[in-house]
Backbone atoms as SQL, in Angstrom:
CREATE TABLE atoms (id INTEGER PRIMARY KEY, chain TEXT, resi INTEGER, resn TEXT, atom TEXT, x REAL, y REAL, z REAL);
INSERT INTO atoms VALUES
  (1, 'A', 1, 'MET', 'N', 10.915, -22.948, -18.986),
  (2, 'A', 1, 'MET', 'CA', 10.538, -22.171, -17.821),
  (3, 'A', 1, 'MET', 'C', 10.442, -23.108, -16.623),
  (4, 'A', 2, 'PRO', 'N', 11.141, -22.771, -15.522),
  (5, 'A', 2, 'PRO', 'CA', 11.066, -23.630, -14.336),
  (6, 'A', 2, 'PRO', 'C', 9.695, -23.528, -13.686),
  (7, 'A', 3, 'LEU', 'N', 9.341, -24.546, -12.920),
  (8, 'A', 3, 'LEU', 'CA', 8.082, -24.518, -12.179),
  (9, 'A', 3, 'LEU', 'C', 8.161, -23.475, -11.078),
  (10, 'A', 4, 'GLU', 'N', 7.058, -22.839, -10.822),
  (11, 'A', 4, 'GLU', 'CA', 7.002, -21.775, -9.834),
  (12, 'A', 4, 'GLU', 'C', 5.749, -21.947, -8.984),
  (13, 'A', 5, 'LYS', 'N', 5.915, -21.901, -7.668),
  (14, 'A', 5, 'LYS', 'CA', 4.788, -22.044, -6.755),
  (15, 'A', 5, 'LYS', 'C', 3.994, -20.740, -6.730),
  (16, 'A', 6, 'LEU', 'N', 2.671, -20.834, -6.779),
  (17, 'A', 6, 'LEU', 'CA', 1.790, -19.681, -6.692),
  (18, 'A', 6, 'LEU', 'C', 0.889, -19.822, -5.476),
  (19, 'A', 7, 'THR', 'N', 0.624, -18.714, -4.814),
  (20, 'A', 7, 'THR', 'CA', -0.281, -18.718, -3.677),
  (21, 'A', 7, 'THR', 'C', -1.722, -18.679, -4.180),
  (22, 'A', 8, 'ARG', 'N', -2.657, -18.934, -3.295),
  (23, 'A', 8, 'ARG', 'CA', -4.071, -18.852, -3.661),
  (24, 'A', 8, 'ARG', 'C', -4.405, -17.435, -4.139),
  (25, 'A', 9, 'ALA', 'N', -3.856, -16.416, -3.475),
  (26, 'A', 9, 'ALA', 'CA', -4.113, -15.029, -3.867),
  (27, 'A', 9, 'ALA', 'C', -3.601, -14.759, -5.282),
  (28, 'A', 10, 'GLN', 'N', -2.449, -15.312, -5.610),
  (29, 'A', 10, 'GLN', 'CA', -1.906, -15.129, -6.954),
  (30, 'A', 10, 'GLN', 'C', -2.774, -15.820, -7.994),
  (31, 'A', 11, 'LEU', 'N', -3.292, -16.975, -7.649),
  (32, 'A', 11, 'LEU', 'CA', -4.151, -17.700, -8.587),
  (33, 'A', 11, 'LEU', 'C', -5.468, -16.971, -8.822),
  (34, 'A', 12, 'MET', 'N', -5.936, -16.256, -7.820),
  (35, 'A', 12, 'MET', 'CA', -7.201, -15.530, -7.945),
  (36, 'A', 12, 'MET', 'C', -7.012, -14.172, -8.617),
  (37, 'A', 13, 'GLY', 'N', -5.793, -13.622, -8.547),
  (38, 'A', 13, 'GLY', 'CA', -5.547, -12.277, -9.056),
  (39, 'A', 13, 'GLY', 'C', -5.141, -12.255, -10.518),
  (40, 'A', 14, 'ASP', 'N', -4.549, -11.155, -10.891),
  (41, 'A', 14, 'ASP', 'CA', -4.086, -10.928, -12.259),
  (42, 'A', 14, 'ASP', 'C', -2.901, -11.839, -12.541),
  (43, 'A', 15, 'LYS', 'N', -3.092, -12.812, -13.400),
  (44, 'A', 15, 'LYS', 'CA', -2.043, -13.798, -13.684),
  (45, 'A', 15, 'LYS', 'C', -0.833, -13.187, -14.380),
  (46, 'A', 16, 'ARG', 'N', -1.021, -12.086, -15.081),
  (47, 'A', 16, 'ARG', 'CA', 0.117, -11.446, -15.764),
  (48, 'A', 16, 'ARG', 'C', 1.110, -10.878, -14.766),
  (49, 'A', 17, 'SER', 'N', 0.624, -10.346, -13.647),
  (50, 'A', 17, 'SER', 'CA', 1.531, -9.724, -12.685),
  (51, 'A', 17, 'SER', 'C', 1.931, -10.661, -11.553),
  (52, 'A', 18, 'ALA', 'N', 1.356, -11.852, -11.488),
  (53, 'A', 18, 'ALA', 'CA', 1.664, -12.776, -10.390),
  (54, 'A', 18, 'ALA', 'C', 3.148, -13.116, -10.353),
  (55, 'A', 19, 'GLY', 'N', 3.730, -13.417, -11.493),
  (56, 'A', 19, 'GLY', 'CA', 5.149, -13.745, -11.539),
  (57, 'A', 19, 'GLY', 'C', 6.022, -12.579, -11.139),
  (58, 'A', 20, 'ALA', 'N', 5.651, -11.393, -11.572),
  (59, 'A', 20, 'ALA', 'CA', 6.416, -10.202, -11.223),
  (60, 'A', 20, 'ALA', 'C', 6.338, -9.945, -9.725),
  (61, 'A', 21, 'ASN', 'N', 5.170, -10.166, -9.138),
  (62, 'A', 21, 'ASN', 'CA', 5.008, -9.893, -7.717),
  (63, 'A', 21, 'ASN', 'C', 5.844, -10.830, -6.861),
  (64, 'A', 22, 'VAL', 'N', 6.086, -12.035, -7.332),
  (65, 'A', 22, 'VAL', 'CA', 6.935, -12.980, -6.589),
  (66, 'A', 22, 'VAL', 'C', 8.329, -12.377, -6.400),
  (67, 'A', 23, 'ALA', 'N', 8.851, -11.729, -7.418),
  (68, 'A', 23, 'ALA', 'CA', 10.182, -11.111, -7.324),
  (69, 'A', 23, 'ALA', 'C', 10.177, -9.980, -6.293),
  (70, 'A', 24, 'TYR', 'N', 9.108, -9.206, -6.250),
  (71, 'A', 24, 'TYR', 'CA', 9.009, -8.114, -5.279),
  (72, 'A', 24, 'TYR', 'C', 8.931, -8.672, -3.862),
  (73, 'A', 25, 'VAL', 'N', 8.162, -9.732, -3.670),
  (74, 'A', 25, 'VAL', 'CA', 8.045, -10.365, -2.354),
  (75, 'A', 25, 'VAL', 'C', 9.402, -10.889, -1.906),
  (76, 'A', 26, 'LYS', 'N', 10.108, -11.565, -2.792),
  (77, 'A', 26, 'LYS', 'CA', 11.435, -12.094, -2.443),
  (78, 'A', 26, 'LYS', 'C', 12.376, -10.973, -2.035),
  (79, 'A', 27, 'PHE', 'N', 12.341, -9.852, -2.766),
  (80, 'A', 27, 'PHE', 'CA', 13.225, -8.736, -2.445),
  (81, 'A', 27, 'PHE', 'C', 12.868, -8.131, -1.089),
  (82, 'A', 28, 'LEU', 'N', 11.591, -7.849, -0.875),
  (83, 'A', 28, 'LEU', 'CA', 11.171, -7.223, 0.378),
  (84, 'A', 28, 'LEU', 'C', 11.429, -8.110, 1.585),
  (85, 'A', 29, 'ARG', 'N', 11.329, -9.419, 1.402),
  (86, 'A', 29, 'ARG', 'CA', 11.539, -10.367, 2.500),
  (87, 'A', 29, 'ARG', 'C', 12.935, -10.192, 3.116),
  (88, 'A', 30, 'GLY', 'N', 13.897, -9.763, 2.329),
  (89, 'A', 30, 'GLY', 'CA', 15.265, -9.598, 2.814),
  (90, 'A', 30, 'GLY', 'C', 15.557, -8.253, 3.448),
  (91, 'A', 31, 'LEU', 'N', 14.541, -7.392, 3.569),
  (92, 'A', 31, 'LEU', 'CA', 14.749, -6.055, 4.128),
  (93, 'A', 31, 'LEU', 'C', 14.193, -5.941, 5.532),
  (94, 'A', 32, 'ASP', 'N', 14.861, -5.131, 6.345),
  (95, 'A', 32, 'ASP', 'CA', 14.396, -4.811, 7.692),
  (96, 'A', 32, 'ASP', 'C', 13.878, -3.381, 7.712),
  (97, 'A', 33, 'PRO', 'N', 13.086, -3.024, 8.718),
  (98, 'A', 33, 'PRO', 'CA', 12.626, -1.639, 8.821),
  (99, 'A', 33, 'PRO', 'C', 13.806, -0.664, 8.782),
  (100, 'A', 34, 'GLY', 'N', 13.629, 0.399, 8.019),
  (101, 'A', 34, 'GLY', 'CA', 14.694, 1.387, 7.842),
  (102, 'A', 34, 'GLY', 'C', 15.525, 1.145, 6.595),
  (103, 'A', 35, 'GLU', 'N', 15.428, -0.055, 6.035),
  (104, 'A', 35, 'GLU', 'CA', 16.108, -0.359, 4.777),
  (105, 'A', 35, 'GLU', 'C', 15.120, -0.175, 3.645),
  (106, 'A', 36, 'GLY', 'N', 15.626, -0.082, 2.436),
  (107, 'A', 36, 'GLY', 'CA', 14.735, 0.115, 1.301),
  (108, 'A', 36, 'GLY', 'C', 15.409, -0.243, 0.003),
  (109, 'A', 37, 'GLY', 'N', 14.911, 0.349, -1.063),
  (110, 'A', 37, 'GLY', 'CA', 15.459, 0.046, -2.372),
  (111, 'A', 37, 'GLY', 'C', 15.101, 1.109, -3.390),
  (112, 'A', 38, 'ARG', 'N', 15.654, 0.927, -4.574),
  (113, 'A', 38, 'ARG', 'CA', 15.402, 1.841, -5.678),
  (114, 'A', 38, 'ARG', 'C', 15.358, 1.033, -6.962),
  (115, 'A', 39, 'THR', 'N', 14.490, 1.444, -7.869),
  (116, 'A', 39, 'THR', 'CA', 14.434, 0.837, -9.192),
  (117, 'A', 39, 'THR', 'C', 13.978, 1.906, -10.172),
  (118, 'A', 40, 'THR', 'N', 14.074, 1.592, -11.446),
  (119, 'A', 40, 'THR', 'CA', 13.648, 2.540, -12.475),
  (120, 'A', 40, 'THR', 'C', 12.605, 1.897, -13.381),
  (121, 'A', 41, 'THR', 'N', 11.870, 2.744, -14.052),
  (122, 'A', 41, 'THR', 'CA', 10.876, 2.249, -15.000),
  (123, 'A', 41, 'THR', 'C', 11.558, 1.544, -16.165),
  (124, 'A', 42, 'GLU', 'N', 12.767, 1.959, -16.490),
  (125, 'A', 42, 'GLU', 'CA', 13.510, 1.297, -17.565),
  (126, 'A', 42, 'GLU', 'C', 13.913, -0.121, -17.168),
  (127, 'A', 43, 'ASP', 'N', 14.362, -0.286, -15.922),
  (128, 'A', 43, 'ASP', 'CA', 14.762, -1.619, -15.442),
  (129, 'A', 43, 'ASP', 'C', 13.572, -2.570, -15.370),
  (130, 'A', 44, 'GLN', 'N', 12.431, -2.066, -14.899),
  (131, 'A', 44, 'GLN', 'CA', 11.259, -2.910, -14.690),
  (132, 'A', 44, 'GLN', 'C', 10.383, -3.040, -15.930),
  (133, 'A', 45, 'LYS', 'N', 10.563, -2.134, -16.873),
  (134, 'A', 45, 'LYS', 'CA', 9.793, -2.139, -18.137),
  (135, 'A', 45, 'LYS', 'C', 8.286, -1.986, -17.910),
  (136, 'A', 46, 'VAL', 'N', 7.937, -1.267, -16.836),
  (137, 'A', 46, 'VAL', 'CA', 6.547, -0.927, -16.541),
  (138, 'A', 46, 'VAL', 'C', 6.523, 0.494, -15.993),
  (139, 'A', 47, 'SER', 'N', 5.328, 1.044, -15.826),
  (140, 'A', 47, 'SER', 'CA', 5.194, 2.417, -15.341),
  (141, 'A', 47, 'SER', 'C', 5.535, 2.515, -13.846),
  (142, 'A', 48, 'ARG', 'N', 5.791, 3.732, -13.432),
  (143, 'A', 48, 'ARG', 'CA', 6.079, 4.004, -12.024),
  (144, 'A', 48, 'ARG', 'C', 4.890, 3.600, -11.149),
  (145, 'A', 49, 'GLN', 'N', 3.697, 3.876, -11.617),
  (146, 'A', 49, 'GLN', 'CA', 2.481, 3.519, -10.887),
  (147, 'A', 49, 'GLN', 'C', 2.374, 1.996, -10.696),
  (148, 'A', 50, 'THR', 'N', 2.741, 1.228, -11.722),
  (149, 'A', 50, 'THR', 'CA', 2.710, -0.237, -11.634),
  (150, 'A', 50, 'THR', 'C', 3.733, -0.733, -10.628),
  (151, 'A', 51, 'ILE', 'N', 4.924, -0.151, -10.644),
  (152, 'A', 51, 'ILE', 'CA', 5.971, -0.549, -9.690),
  (153, 'A', 51, 'ILE', 'C', 5.476, -0.320, -8.266),
  (154, 'A', 52, 'LYS', 'N', 4.921, 0.861, -8.018),
  (155, 'A', 52, 'LYS', 'CA', 4.431, 1.171, -6.675),
  (156, 'A', 52, 'LYS', 'C', 3.306, 0.228, -6.258),
  (157, 'A', 53, 'ALA', 'N', 2.406, -0.075, -7.174),
  (158, 'A', 53, 'ALA', 'CA', 1.300, -0.993, -6.862),
  (159, 'A', 53, 'ALA', 'C', 1.829, -2.381, -6.521),
  (160, 'A', 54, 'ARG', 'N', 2.809, -2.841, -7.273),
  (161, 'A', 54, 'ARG', 'CA', 3.389, -4.164, -6.999),
  (162, 'A', 54, 'ARG', 'C', 4.106, -4.182, -5.661),
  (163, 'A', 55, 'LEU', 'N', 4.835, -3.107, -5.344),
  (164, 'A', 55, 'LEU', 'CA', 5.519, -3.033, -4.056),
  (165, 'A', 55, 'LEU', 'C', 4.518, -2.999, -2.907),
  (166, 'A', 56, 'LYS', 'N', 3.449, -2.220, -3.065),
  (167, 'A', 56, 'LYS', 'CA', 2.415, -2.160, -2.020),
  (168, 'A', 56, 'LYS', 'C', 1.780, -3.531, -1.811),
  (169, 'A', 57, 'LYS', 'N', 1.467, -4.221, -2.894),
  (170, 'A', 57, 'LYS', 'CA', 0.856, -5.550, -2.814),
  (171, 'A', 57, 'LYS', 'C', 1.801, -6.533, -2.124),
  (172, 'A', 58, 'ALA', 'N', 3.067, -6.514, -2.519),
  (173, 'A', 58, 'ALA', 'CA', 4.053, -7.412, -1.910),
  (174, 'A', 58, 'ALA', 'C', 4.206, -7.106, -0.421),
  (175, 'A', 59, 'ALA', 'N', 4.260, -5.824, -0.068),
  (176, 'A', 59, 'ALA', 'CA', 4.381, -5.441, 1.336),
  (177, 'A', 59, 'ALA', 'C', 3.151, -5.896, 2.124),
  (178, 'A', 60, 'ASP', 'N', 1.969, -5.714, 1.548),
  (179, 'A', 60, 'ASP', 'CA', 0.738, -6.175, 2.207),
  (180, 'A', 60, 'ASP', 'C', 0.759, -7.686, 2.411),
  (181, 'A', 61, 'ASP', 'N', 1.200, -8.416, 1.387),
  (182, 'A', 61, 'ASP', 'CA', 1.275, -9.879, 1.483),
  (183, 'A', 61, 'ASP', 'C', 2.192, -10.323, 2.613),
  (184, 'A', 62, 'LEU', 'N', 3.235, -9.530, 2.885),
  (185, 'A', 62, 'LEU', 'CA', 4.208, -9.865, 3.925),
  (186, 'A', 62, 'LEU', 'C', 3.877, -9.223, 5.268),
  (187, 'A', 63, 'GLY', 'N', 2.814, -8.424, 5.320),
  (188, 'A', 63, 'GLY', 'CA', 2.460, -7.738, 6.555),
  (189, 'A', 63, 'GLY', 'C', 3.435, -6.630, 6.900),
  (190, 'A', 64, 'MET', 'N', 4.033, -6.013, 5.891),
  (191, 'A', 64, 'MET', 'CA', 5.015, -4.941, 6.079),
  (192, 'A', 64, 'MET', 'C', 4.399, -3.591, 5.760),
  (193, 'A', 65, 'GLY', 'N', 4.993, -2.557, 6.329),
  (194, 'A', 65, 'GLY', 'CA', 4.663, -1.201, 5.932),
  (195, 'A', 65, 'GLY', 'C', 5.698, -0.736, 4.919),
  (196, 'A', 66, 'ILE', 'N', 5.294, 0.143, 4.006),
  (197, 'A', 66, 'ILE', 'CA', 6.211, 0.655, 3.003),
  (198, 'A', 66, 'ILE', 'C', 5.939, 2.143, 2.801),
  (199, 'A', 67, 'LYS', 'N', 7.007, 2.896, 2.647),
  (200, 'A', 67, 'LYS', 'CA', 6.910, 4.343, 2.460),
  (201, 'A', 67, 'LYS', 'C', 7.695, 4.700, 1.203),
  (202, 'A', 68, 'PHE', 'N', 7.091, 5.534, 0.358),
  (203, 'A', 68, 'PHE', 'CA', 7.763, 5.955, -0.867),
  (204, 'A', 68, 'PHE', 'C', 8.395, 7.324, -0.655),
  (205, 'A', 69, 'HIS', 'N', 9.612, 7.470, -1.157),
  (206, 'A', 69, 'HIS', 'CA', 10.342, 8.727, -1.050),
  (207, 'A', 69, 'HIS', 'C', 10.269, 9.481, -2.376),
  (208, 'A', 70, 'ARG', 'N', 10.442, 10.772, -2.301),
  (209, 'A', 70, 'ARG', 'CA', 10.462, 11.612, -3.491),
  (210, 'A', 70, 'ARG', 'C', 11.601, 11.158, -4.402),
  (211, 'A', 71, 'ALA', 'N', 11.303, 11.053, -5.694),
  (212, 'A', 71, 'ALA', 'CA', 12.297, 10.554, -6.649),
  (213, 'A', 71, 'ALA', 'C', 12.010, 11.126, -8.030),
  (214, 'A', 72, 'PRO', 'N', 12.998, 11.099, -8.923),
  (215, 'A', 72, 'PRO', 'CA', 12.753, 11.513, -10.312),
  (216, 'A', 72, 'PRO', 'C', 11.612, 10.697, -10.922),
  (217, 'A', 73, 'SER', 'N', 11.016, 11.203, -11.987),
  (218, 'A', 73, 'SER', 'CA', 9.814, 10.583, -12.565),
  (219, 'A', 73, 'SER', 'C', 10.029, 9.168, -13.099),
  (220, 'A', 74, 'ASN', 'N', 11.270, 8.783, -13.349),
  (221, 'A', 74, 'ASN', 'CA', 11.526, 7.434, -13.862),
  (222, 'A', 74, 'ASN', 'C', 12.043, 6.483, -12.773),
  (223, 'A', 75, 'GLU', 'N', 12.049, 6.923, -11.512),
  (224, 'A', 75, 'GLU', 'CA', 12.556, 6.107, -10.406),
  (225, 'A', 75, 'GLU', 'C', 11.497, 5.918, -9.331),
  (226, 'A', 76, 'VAL', 'N', 11.659, 4.833, -8.584),
  (227, 'A', 76, 'VAL', 'CA', 10.863, 4.601, -7.384),
  (228, 'A', 76, 'VAL', 'C', 11.854, 4.287, -6.269),
  (229, 'A', 77, 'ILE', 'N', 11.787, 5.069, -5.206),
  (230, 'A', 77, 'ILE', 'CA', 12.626, 4.852, -4.028),
  (231, 'A', 77, 'ILE', 'C', 11.672, 4.577, -2.859),
  (232, 'A', 78, 'PHE', 'N', 11.962, 3.524, -2.106),
  (233, 'A', 78, 'PHE', 'CA', 11.046, 3.122, -1.038),
  (234, 'A', 78, 'PHE', 'C', 11.809, 2.657, 0.175),
  (235, 'A', 79, 'GLU', 'N', 11.081, 2.619, 1.304),
  (236, 'A', 79, 'GLU', 'CA', 11.645, 2.223, 2.590),
  (237, 'A', 79, 'GLU', 'C', 10.636, 1.324, 3.296),
  (238, 'A', 80, 'VAL', 'N', 11.132, 0.278, 3.930),
  (239, 'A', 80, 'VAL', 'CA', 10.289, -0.583, 4.755),
  (240, 'A', 80, 'VAL', 'C', 10.138, 0.118, 6.106),
  (241, 'A', 81, 'THR', 'N', 8.881, 0.303, 6.539),
  (242, 'A', 81, 'THR', 'CA', 8.642, 1.016, 7.794),
  (243, 'A', 81, 'THR', 'C', 8.309, 0.097, 8.963),
  (244, 'A', 82, 'SER', 'N', 7.838, -1.093, 8.669),
  (245, 'A', 82, 'SER', 'CA', 7.564, -2.065, 9.727),
  (246, 'A', 82, 'SER', 'C', 7.581, -3.459, 9.117),
  (247, 'A', 83, 'LYS', 'N', 7.834, -4.434, 9.951),
  (248, 'A', 83, 'LYS', 'CA', 7.902, -5.804, 9.462),
  (249, 'A', 83, 'LYS', 'C', 6.939, -6.652, 10.269),
  (250, 'A', 84, 'GLY', 'N', 6.099, -7.413, 9.546),
  (251, 'A', 84, 'GLY', 'CA', 5.072, -8.210, 10.209),
  (252, 'A', 84, 'GLY', 'C', 5.484, -9.529, 10.658);
């Protein structure tokens, strides 16, 4: 496993999800307002609620706004609404 930098917030939070949240932060960092993404519970291997929580946390960490769109029960579709 390669070395991975963790923020103070990640060290204080849930260590199981810290690594997963890094991937969400990296993805969101490349988006501008009006852009978004889609994923499935099968791809992420976690519940829809967990995906949304991770996206919200990553957006908060980046000072971004995020809006969730209506989607099938196994999908999460989201849009960046503002960039900090």
